[in-house]
C-alpha positions, -999 to +999 in steps of 0.1 A: +770-891+087+755-888+052+720-893+065+726-866+092+736-841+065+705-849+044+683-844+074+698-810+082+694-799+046+657-809+046+652-791+079+668-759+065+646-761+034+614-765+055+624-735+077+629-714+045+595-722+032+580-715+066+597-681+068+585-672+032+549-681+040+550-660+072+564-630+053+538-633+026+510-634+052+524-603+068+525-585+035+490-595+026+477-585+060+494-551+057+480-546+023+445-556+035+447-531+063+456-503+039+428-512+015+404-513+044+414-479+056+412-465+021+377-480+017+366-465+050+379-431+040+361-433+007+328-445+023+328-420+051+342-390+031+313-372+013+334-358-015+352-391-022+319-409-020+303-386-046+333-391-070+331-429-068+293-428-073+298-406-103+324-429-118+301-460-114+271-441-128+292-430-159+303-466-164+267-478-162+255-452-187+283-460-212+274-497-209+237-490-217+246-467-246+270-493-260+242-519-258+218-496-276+244-488-303+251-525-308+214-533-312+210-505-337+240-514-358+239-551-357+202-559-353+188-581-381+152-572-375+133-564-406+100-545-410+075-541-439+059-511-455+028-511-478+029-486-506-004-481-525-010-467-559+026-467-570+029-453-606+036-479-633+062-467-659+070-482-692+095-472-719+087-480-755+085-464-789+053-444-785+055-431-820+053-466-834+032-486-809+003-481-786+000-502-754-034-511-739-041-531-707-011-518-687-022-506-653-014-471-644-006-479-607+002-510-586+007-518-549+040-526-534+051-543-502+087-535-493+108-551-466+140-539-450+157-520-422+135-493-405+160-466-416+158-477-452+120-478-452+119-444-437+140-432-466+116-448-491+086-431-474+102-396-473+118-396-507+088-411-525+111-425-551+095-459-555+081-468-588+070-499-608+086-506-641+070-527-669+096-546-688+087-542-724+121-553-738+108-584-756+072-575-764+058-580-799+028-567-817-003-585-802-009-599-768+020-600-743+025-609-706+049-584-690+065-585-656+061-556-632+092-549-612+100-526-583+123-497-589+138-467-571+145-486-538+176-485-517+199-515-519+190-541-493+153-535-496+132-562-511+097-557-526+067-576-538+046-559-565+008-565-567+000-574-595+033-591-604+025-591-641+000-577-666-016-588-699-011-561-725-019-556-761+007-540-784-009-522-813+010-508-843+003-472-853-003-461-889-005-427-906-034-412-925-041-377-939-072-358-928-087-325-939-090-298-913-120-275-908-120-244-885-142-241-854-148-209-836-151-208-798-166-174-790-163-155-757-189-137-736-210-112-755-197-126-788-214-145-816-200-165-845-217-142-869-194-114-859-164-132-875-156-144-910-146-180-915-110-184-903-083-189-930-060-218-920-023-222-929-028-258-938-058-277-952-048-311-941-027-328-914-012-362-908-026-383-880-008-414-865-028-439-845-040-475-845-062-487-873-093-487-851-087-452-840-080-439-875-112-455-887-132-439-859-122-403-868-150-383-885-136-349-884-105-329-875-111-294-861-088-264-857-101-247-825-099-209-827-107-190-795-121-155-802-124-144-765-109-109-760-107-101-797-128-074-813-107-068-844-088-089-869-063-113-854-043-145-860-036-173-835-022-209-833-052-232-835-051-265-816-061-295-837-085-320-823-099-352-838-135-363-832-155-395-837-190-397-850-204-390-815-184-358-811-160-374-786-123-365-788-101-393-802-067-396-785-043-396-815-010-380-825-015-351-849+013-336-869+016-307-866-004-303-834-013-267-842-017-245-873-020-208-878-055-193-883-063-158-895-096-144-884-113-112-897-141-093-880-171-087-902-178-051-911-211-036-898-234-027-927-239+010-933-274+023-930-277+056-947 
């Protein structure tokens, strides 16, 4: 009797699973038919077909744009840019020392993202700094470093260093003589010797330059003057060959008073 009840329960359970499977198949078939009909309506309806095509095209374009944006933002590609004749700058006490041997320009190869390098090219802010922090009088080797670049941009400077000579400046007093620079249709004989506000000036330079100076002239330009006048005369130092010596003159100008000679009376 017990076995008979067990068999009936098993039979009922199998029947329930069979009915459930049949119902599921009926639902799936019904859903499939509805989807098929909807698909046919979309495919064979011109307006619906255009809408669907537009949606898929939009999804495709967005996908491409996202890929381009991802490549732009996250690309690790680097590029290089060669900068020629970049100015070399150095900060030091020019009133006390003179530097020789330092190049005026250097070449620079920079590497970084294309956007950063475009910024370097358009702003023209790159420069080369000579580190003179620890230099002493005499011969020195200084490092040339890139400056004025965006963060993330690396650079190699050519040359990377320079051999310079640091020379100390000294002061010496020199007498000043006037020199007339006459204009068109003028002669020096038309003017008396200019009277200067100072007879001597102080010049600061290296020993070699001080020893090369042979004269210091106060340059007075008479162009445009046909009567007595006064002007600030520029001071210039010359060597024995008449070439200008690059030195620091204090003061750089002095006042000069010039008188026009009177014409002799013939009576």
